[in-house]
KOLLOLO-926566 format. One record per residue (C-alpha): residue number from 1; residue in one letter; x, y negated, z. Coordinates in Angstrom, 1 decimal, m for minus. Example, Ala and Ser with C-alpha at 12.3 -4.5 7.8 and 13.67 -1.06 7.14 Angstrom:
2
<fido><i>1</i><aa>A</aa><east>12.3</east><north>4.5</north><up>7.8</up></fido>
<fido><i>2</i><aa>S</aa><east>13.7</east><north>1.1</north><up>7.1</up></fido>
END
This chain:
155
<fido><i>1</i><aa>M</aa><east>61.9</east><north>m58.9</north><up>90.7</up></fido>
<fido><i>2</i><aa>T</aa><east>58.4</east><north>m59.7</north><up>90.2</up></fido>
<fido><i>3</i><aa>Q</aa><east>57.8</east><north>m56.3</north><up>92.2</up></fido>
<fido><i>4</i><aa>V</aa><east>58.4</east><north>m58.3</north><up>95.2</up></fido>
<fido><i>5</i><aa>I</aa><east>55.3</east><north>m60.6</north><up>94.6</up></fido>
<fido><i>6</i><aa>E</aa><east>53.3</east><north>m57.5</north><up>93.3</up></fido>
<fido><i>7</i><aa>D</aa><east>53.8</east><north>m55.7</north><up>96.5</up></fido>
<fido><i>8</i><aa>E</aa><east>53.0</east><north>m58.8</north><up>98.8</up></fido>
<fido><i>9</i><aa>V</aa><east>49.7</east><north>m59.5</north><up>96.8</up></fido>
<fido><i>10</i><aa>A</aa><east>48.8</east><north>m55.7</north><up>97.5</up></fido>
<fido><i>11</i><aa>A</aa><east>49.9</east><north>m55.9</north><up>101.1</up></fido>
<fido><i>12</i><aa>S</aa><east>47.8</east><north>m58.9</north><up>101.7</up></fido>
<fido><i>13</i><aa>K</aa><east>44.6</east><north>m57.4</north><up>100.2</up></fido>
<fido><i>14</i><aa>A</aa><east>45.2</east><north>m54.0</north><up>101.9</up></fido>
<fido><i>15</i><aa>L</aa><east>45.8</east><north>m55.5</north><up>105.3</up></fido>
<fido><i>16</i><aa>G</aa><east>43.6</east><north>m58.4</north><up>105.0</up></fido>
<fido><i>17</i><aa>F</aa><east>45.9</east><north>m61.2</north><up>105.7</up></fido>
<fido><i>18</i><aa>N</aa><east>46.0</east><north>m64.6</north><up>104.3</up></fido>
<fido><i>19</i><aa>L</aa><east>48.9</east><north>m64.7</north><up>101.7</up></fido>
<fido><i>20</i><aa>G</aa><east>50.9</east><north>m67.9</north><up>101.0</up></fido>
<fido><i>21</i><aa>I</aa><east>53.5</east><north>m67.9</north><up>98.3</up></fido>
<fido><i>22</i><aa>K</aa><east>56.1</east><north>m70.6</north><up>97.3</up></fido>
<fido><i>23</i><aa>L</aa><east>57.0</east><north>m69.7</north><up>93.8</up></fido>
<fido><i>24</i><aa>I</aa><east>60.3</east><north>m71.2</north><up>92.8</up></fido>
<fido><i>25</i><aa>R</aa><east>62.2</east><north>m70.4</north><up>89.5</up></fido>
<fido><i>26</i><aa>G</aa><east>65.6</east><north>m70.6</north><up>91.4</up></fido>
<fido><i>27</i><aa>A</aa><east>68.8</east><north>m72.3</north><up>92.1</up></fido>
<fido><i>28</i><aa>Y</aa><east>72.5</east><north>m71.6</north><up>92.7</up></fido>
<fido><i>29</i><aa>M</aa><east>72.8</east><north>m69.0</north><up>89.8</up></fido>
<fido><i>30</i><aa>S</aa><east>76.6</east><north>m69.6</north><up>89.6</up></fido>
<fido><i>31</i><aa>E</aa><east>77.0</east><north>m69.3</north><up>93.3</up></fido>
<fido><i>32</i><aa>E</aa><east>74.9</east><north>m66.2</north><up>93.6</up></fido>
<fido><i>33</i><aa>R</aa><east>76.9</east><north>m64.4</north><up>90.6</up></fido>
<fido><i>34</i><aa>A</aa><east>80.0</east><north>m65.2</north><up>92.3</up></fido>
<fido><i>35</i><aa>L</aa><east>79.1</east><north>m64.2</north><up>95.6</up></fido>
<fido><i>36</i><aa>A</aa><east>77.9</east><north>m61.0</north><up>94.4</up></fido>
<fido><i>37</i><aa>A</aa><east>80.9</east><north>m60.5</north><up>92.4</up></fido>
<fido><i>38</i><aa>S</aa><east>83.1</east><north>m61.2</north><up>95.4</up></fido>
<fido><i>39</i><aa>E</aa><east>81.3</east><north>m58.3</north><up>97.4</up></fido>
<fido><i>40</i><aa>G</aa><east>81.4</east><north>m56.0</north><up>94.5</up></fido>
<fido><i>41</i><aa>N</aa><east>77.6</east><north>m56.2</north><up>94.0</up></fido>
<fido><i>42</i><aa>P</aa><east>75.7</east><north>m56.6</north><up>90.9</up></fido>
<fido><i>43</i><aa>S</aa><east>74.2</east><north>m60.1</north><up>89.9</up></fido>
<fido><i>44</i><aa>P</aa><east>70.9</east><north>m61.0</north><up>91.9</up></fido>
<fido><i>45</i><aa>V</aa><east>69.8</east><north>m63.3</north><up>89.2</up></fido>
<fido><i>46</i><aa>W</aa><east>68.7</east><north>m62.8</north><up>85.5</up></fido>
<fido><i>47</i><aa>D</aa><east>71.5</east><north>m62.8</north><up>82.7</up></fido>
<fido><i>48</i><aa>T</aa><east>69.8</east><north>m65.2</north><up>80.5</up></fido>
<fido><i>49</i><aa>L</aa><east>67.6</east><north>m68.3</north><up>81.0</up></fido>
<fido><i>50</i><aa>E</aa><east>64.8</east><north>m66.8</north><up>78.9</up></fido>
<fido><i>51</i><aa>D</aa><east>64.8</east><north>m63.8</north><up>81.3</up></fido>
<fido><i>52</i><aa>T</aa><east>64.7</east><north>m66.2</north><up>84.1</up></fido>
<fido><i>53</i><aa>H</aa><east>61.5</east><north>m67.9</north><up>82.4</up></fido>
<fido><i>54</i><aa>A</aa><east>59.9</east><north>m64.6</north><up>81.7</up></fido>
<fido><i>55</i><aa>C</aa><east>60.1</east><north>m63.4</north><up>85.0</up></fido>
<fido><i>56</i><aa>Y</aa><east>59.1</east><north>m66.6</north><up>86.7</up></fido>
<fido><i>57</i><aa>N</aa><east>55.8</east><north>m66.6</north><up>84.4</up></fido>
<fido><i>58</i><aa>K</aa><east>55.1</east><north>m63.0</north><up>85.1</up></fido>
<fido><i>59</i><aa>A</aa><east>55.4</east><north>m63.4</north><up>88.8</up></fido>
<fido><i>60</i><aa>L</aa><east>53.1</east><north>m66.5</north><up>88.3</up></fido>
<fido><i>61</i><aa>A</aa><east>50.6</east><north>m65.1</north><up>86.5</up></fido>
<fido><i>62</i><aa>H</aa><east>50.3</east><north>m62.1</north><up>88.8</up></fido>
<fido><i>63</i><aa>A</aa><east>50.0</east><north>m64.4</north><up>91.8</up></fido>
<fido><i>64</i><aa>L</aa><east>47.2</east><north>m66.5</north><up>90.2</up></fido>
<fido><i>65</i><aa>N</aa><east>45.3</east><north>m63.4</north><up>88.8</up></fido>
<fido><i>66</i><aa>N</aa><east>45.0</east><north>m62.2</north><up>92.2</up></fido>
<fido><i>67</i><aa>L</aa><east>44.6</east><north>m65.2</north><up>94.2</up></fido>
<fido><i>68</i><aa>D</aa><east>41.8</east><north>m64.8</north><up>96.7</up></fido>
<fido><i>69</i><aa>E</aa><east>39.8</east><north>m67.2</north><up>98.7</up></fido>
<fido><i>70</i><aa>R</aa><east>42.4</east><north>m67.1</north><up>101.7</up></fido>
<fido><i>71</i><aa>S</aa><east>45.5</east><north>m67.3</north><up>99.9</up></fido>
<fido><i>72</i><aa>I</aa><east>47.5</east><north>m70.6</north><up>98.7</up></fido>
<fido><i>73</i><aa>L</aa><east>50.0</east><north>m70.6</north><up>96.0</up></fido>
<fido><i>74</i><aa>F</aa><east>52.8</east><north>m73.4</north><up>96.0</up></fido>
<fido><i>75</i><aa>I</aa><east>54.3</east><north>m73.7</north><up>92.4</up></fido>
<fido><i>76</i><aa>A</aa><east>57.7</east><north>m75.4</north><up>92.6</up></fido>
<fido><i>77</i><aa>S</aa><east>58.4</east><north>m75.9</north><up>88.9</up></fido>
<fido><i>78</i><aa>H</aa><east>59.9</east><north>m78.5</north><up>87.0</up></fido>
<fido><i>79</i><aa>N</aa><east>59.2</east><north>m76.4</north><up>83.7</up></fido>
<fido><i>80</i><aa>A</aa><east>56.4</east><north>m77.9</north><up>81.6</up></fido>
<fido><i>81</i><aa>D</aa><east>55.7</east><north>m74.5</north><up>80.0</up></fido>
<fido><i>82</i><aa>S</aa><east>55.1</east><north>m72.7</north><up>83.5</up></fido>
<fido><i>83</i><aa>V</aa><east>52.9</east><north>m75.7</north><up>84.5</up></fido>
<fido><i>84</i><aa>E</aa><east>50.8</east><north>m75.1</north><up>81.4</up></fido>
<fido><i>85</i><aa>I</aa><east>50.5</east><north>m71.2</north><up>82.1</up></fido>
<fido><i>86</i><aa>A</aa><east>49.4</east><north>m72.2</north><up>85.7</up></fido>
<fido><i>87</i><aa>K</aa><east>46.7</east><north>m74.8</north><up>84.5</up></fido>
<fido><i>88</i><aa>N</aa><east>45.6</east><north>m72.4</north><up>81.9</up></fido>
<fido><i>89</i><aa>L</aa><east>45.1</east><north>m69.4</north><up>84.5</up></fido>
<fido><i>90</i><aa>M</aa><east>43.5</east><north>m71.7</north><up>87.2</up></fido>
<fido><i>91</i><aa>N</aa><east>40.9</east><north>m72.8</north><up>84.4</up></fido>
<fido><i>92</i><aa>T</aa><east>40.3</east><north>m69.2</north><up>83.3</up></fido>
<fido><i>93</i><aa>H</aa><east>39.5</east><north>m68.0</north><up>87.1</up></fido>
<fido><i>94</i><aa>G</aa><east>37.8</east><north>m71.2</north><up>87.8</up></fido>
<fido><i>95</i><aa>I</aa><east>40.2</east><north>m72.0</north><up>90.5</up></fido>
<fido><i>96</i><aa>K</aa><east>39.5</east><north>m75.9</north><up>91.2</up></fido>
<fido><i>97</i><aa>D</aa><east>40.3</east><north>m76.4</north><up>95.0</up></fido>
<fido><i>98</i><aa>D</aa><east>43.6</east><north>m77.0</north><up>96.7</up></fido>
<fido><i>99</i><aa>R</aa><east>44.7</east><north>m73.3</north><up>96.9</up></fido>
<fido><i>100</i><aa>V</aa><east>47.3</east><north>m73.9</north><up>94.1</up></fido>
<fido><i>101</i><aa>R</aa><east>49.5</east><north>m76.9</north><up>94.5</up></fido>
<fido><i>102</i><aa>F</aa><east>52.4</east><north>m78.0</north><up>92.6</up></fido>
<fido><i>103</i><aa>G</aa><east>55.6</east><north>m79.8</north><up>93.5</up></fido>
<fido><i>104</i><aa>Q</aa><east>58.9</east><north>m81.2</north><up>92.2</up></fido>
<fido><i>105</i><aa>L</aa><east>61.9</east><north>m82.8</north><up>93.6</up></fido>
<fido><i>106</i><aa>K</aa><east>61.6</east><north>m86.5</north><up>93.6</up></fido>
<fido><i>107</i><aa>G</aa><east>63.2</east><north>m88.1</north><up>90.7</up></fido>
<fido><i>108</i><aa>F</aa><east>62.9</east><north>m85.0</north><up>88.7</up></fido>
<fido><i>109</i><aa>S</aa><east>60.0</east><north>m84.1</north><up>86.1</up></fido>
<fido><i>110</i><aa>D</aa><east>58.2</east><north>m87.3</north><up>86.9</up></fido>
<fido><i>111</i><aa>Q</aa><east>56.1</east><north>m86.9</north><up>83.6</up></fido>
<fido><i>112</i><aa>I</aa><east>54.8</east><north>m83.5</north><up>85.0</up></fido>
<fido><i>113</i><aa>T</aa><east>53.8</east><north>m84.9</north><up>88.3</up></fido>
<fido><i>114</i><aa>G</aa><east>52.1</east><north>m87.7</north><up>86.8</up></fido>
<fido><i>115</i><aa>M</aa><east>50.2</east><north>m85.5</north><up>84.2</up></fido>
<fido><i>116</i><aa>L</aa><east>49.2</east><north>m83.3</north><up>87.1</up></fido>
<fido><i>117</i><aa>A</aa><east>48.1</east><north>m86.2</north><up>89.5</up></fido>
<fido><i>118</i><aa>Q</aa><east>46.2</east><north>m87.6</north><up>86.7</up></fido>
<fido><i>119</i><aa>E</aa><east>44.5</east><north>m84.4</north><up>86.1</up></fido>
<fido><i>120</i><aa>N</aa><east>43.6</east><north>m84.0</north><up>89.8</up></fido>
<fido><i>121</i><aa>Y</aa><east>45.7</east><north>m81.2</north><up>90.6</up></fido>
<fido><i>122</i><aa>K</aa><east>47.4</east><north>m81.4</north><up>94.2</up></fido>
<fido><i>123</i><aa>V</aa><east>50.9</east><north>m82.2</north><up>93.5</up></fido>
<fido><i>124</i><aa>Y</aa><east>53.8</east><north>m83.2</north><up>96.0</up></fido>
<fido><i>125</i><aa>K</aa><east>57.1</east><north>m84.5</north><up>95.5</up></fido>
<fido><i>126</i><aa>Y</aa><east>59.8</east><north>m83.6</north><up>98.0</up></fido>
<fido><i>127</i><aa>L</aa><east>62.8</east><north>m85.8</north><up>99.2</up></fido>
<fido><i>128</i><aa>P</aa><east>65.6</east><north>m83.8</north><up>100.8</up></fido>
<fido><i>129</i><aa>F</aa><east>67.1</east><north>m85.6</north><up>103.7</up></fido>
<fido><i>130</i><aa>G</aa><east>69.9</east><north>m85.1</north><up>106.3</up></fido>
<fido><i>131</i><aa>P</aa><east>73.5</east><north>m85.6</north><up>106.6</up></fido>
<fido><i>132</i><aa>T</aa><east>75.3</east><north>m87.1</north><up>103.7</up></fido>
<fido><i>133</i><aa>E</aa><east>77.7</east><north>m84.2</north><up>103.5</up></fido>
<fido><i>134</i><aa>T</aa><east>74.7</east><north>m81.7</north><up>103.5</up></fido>
<fido><i>135</i><aa>V</aa><east>72.4</east><north>m83.5</north><up>101.2</up></fido>
<fido><i>136</i><aa>M</aa><east>74.9</east><north>m84.8</north><up>98.5</up></fido>
<fido><i>137</i><aa>P</aa><east>76.0</east><north>m81.2</north><up>97.5</up></fido>
<fido><i>138</i><aa>Y</aa><east>72.4</east><north>m80.2</north><up>97.0</up></fido>
<fido><i>139</i><aa>L</aa><east>71.5</east><north>m83.1</north><up>95.1</up></fido>
<fido><i>140</i><aa>I</aa><east>74.5</east><north>m82.9</north><up>92.7</up></fido>
<fido><i>141</i><aa>R</aa><east>73.8</east><north>m79.1</north><up>92.3</up></fido>
<fido><i>142</i><aa>R</aa><east>70.4</east><north>m79.8</north><up>91.5</up></fido>
<fido><i>143</i><aa>G</aa><east>71.4</east><north>m82.7</north><up>89.0</up></fido>
<fido><i>144</i><aa>Q</aa><east>73.5</east><north>m80.3</north><up>87.0</up></fido>
<fido><i>145</i><aa>E</aa><east>70.7</east><north>m77.8</north><up>86.9</up></fido>
<fido><i>146</i><aa>S</aa><east>68.3</east><north>m80.8</north><up>85.6</up></fido>
<fido><i>147</i><aa>R</aa><east>70.4</east><north>m81.1</north><up>82.5</up></fido>
<fido><i>148</i><aa>Q</aa><east>68.9</east><north>m77.9</north><up>81.5</up></fido>
<fido><i>149</i><aa>V</aa><east>65.4</east><north>m79.1</north><up>82.7</up></fido>
<fido><i>150</i><aa>L</aa><east>65.7</east><north>m82.5</north><up>80.6</up></fido>
<fido><i>151</i><aa>R</aa><east>66.5</east><north>m80.4</north><up>77.4</up></fido>
<fido><i>152</i><aa>E</aa><east>63.2</east><north>m78.1</north><up>77.9</up></fido>
<fido><i>153</i><aa>Q</aa><east>61.0</east><north>m81.2</north><up>78.5</up></fido>
<fido><i>154</i><aa>E</aa><east>59.3</east><north>m83.1</north><up>75.9</up></fido>
<fido><i>155</i><aa>F</aa><east>58.7</east><north>m86.9</north><up>76.7</up></fido>
END
């Protein structure tokens, strides 16, 4: 799965274009598995949470290790370990500008958002909006996923 990130980084370097990556851990795992099964396809998501974290962190490291002056990385993560990996790699590479930005859903992982803001990282909260019949299923799904996020976080 990280091959896509590696290919995009290589293409941007070879062709000289600015690369922008929004790196997300993933969502809709149950739905993606069910859809793939109904179509007779293999699951497009990792079998375990640990595999998901490993893939995300590998892609994150590759993107940060290859970030050039023209590129931007938006790290959409509620995972404290991934945020620490990103901060450590930014420090290692001397990335102190706003080429790397962090974001979380409003009301999720506020302790991470606050810590990043206090440490002067660019950090954003996003707020879904739209018709209730569209937004509510999304928020319910994210709330269900957040149970796992909350179990992973230290307060």
